[in-house]
C-alpha positions, 0 to 999 in steps of 0.5 A: 786543930782538933781539940778534946772537949770534956764536960765537968762531973762537979759544975754544971755547964763547965767544959774543959777543951784540950788539944789531945784526948786523955792528955791533962798534963797542961791542966793545974791539978787544983783546977781538975780537983774543982772539975771533977772526973772529966767526962769525954764529950766530943772531938771538936775541929777548931779550924773547920766551918762550925763555930762554938756557941760560947766563945769565939774558935779563934780564942779557944784555940789560942788558949790551947796553944798558949796555956795547954787548955780552955775552960769554958764557965757557965753562963751566969744566970740572968739576974730578976733584978734586971727582969723588966715587968 
């Protein structure tokens, strides 16, 4: 499956994966308001040899099949309290 990936105009590091480009019907309106205007990033083959960096391709594929989209939140910042000196 080739999916379309969009980055958030409001939240740094947040990405939305959907099955077809410009087809946001399955994405809840509240999520789109928080996400901001989706900015097209790329098309990606979830069944290809390349792997996504943050989530396993299979997990993204299953989410798109089940709910119509996958939301990738930005990684949590490393806490300075956990840093060893």
